[in-house]
N, C-alpha and C positions, 0 to 999 in steps of 0.2 A: 349201608354197604357191608357186605359180608367180608369177614377176614379169612385169610387163607390158613387152613389147618394142615399141619403135617402129621406124620405117624405118631410122634410123641404127644402132640395135642390130643389126638384121638385116644391114645392109651390113657392119658390123664383123665379125660372126660369119661371114658368107660369105667375106670376105677372109681371115680367119684359117683357115678350113677349106681354102681354096685354097692358102695359104702361111702356115703358123704362124710362120715365121721373119721375117715383116715387122716392120720397126721401128715404134715408136710414131709417128714422124714420117710414115712412109709411110701408115700407117693414117689419120692425121689428114688428110693430103692427099686420100685416097680418100673420106673421109666429109665433107670440107669443114668440119672442126672444128679448134680449136686443139689442139696436142699435150697440153696440160693437161686439156682436156675429154675428149679421147680416152682418156687414161690413166685418168681417173676412171670413164668408162663401162666400159672393159675390166676394171678392178678390181672394179666393181660386179657385172659378169657373172661374174667368178671367185668372189667372195664369196657370191653367191646360188646358186652351184652350176650355173649355166647352162653355164659353161666348167668342166669337171671336170679336164681335163689338156691340156697342150700337149705334143705328142710329135713324135718324128722317125721317119720310115719309112726303114729302112735297106735298101740293096741289097747282099745278101750276096756276090754275085760281085764287085762293085766294091770291097767291103771285104776281099776275098781269102778269102772263105769259100764256095767253090762247093758247091752241094748234090750 
């Protein structure tokens, strides 16, 4: 069952898609929420399955593994 997303949820998801390494405090500033409220929302998005995984995209050349 899909959860209902509001504008703040969309803003948080967009920010995390752009840079998944953002801190909770940075996300809170972007969304205009307290860090505690932001943490609660991100946790809810993870627990509901909206956020399935937070990953890193590696550059093989920069890591010393040229193709």
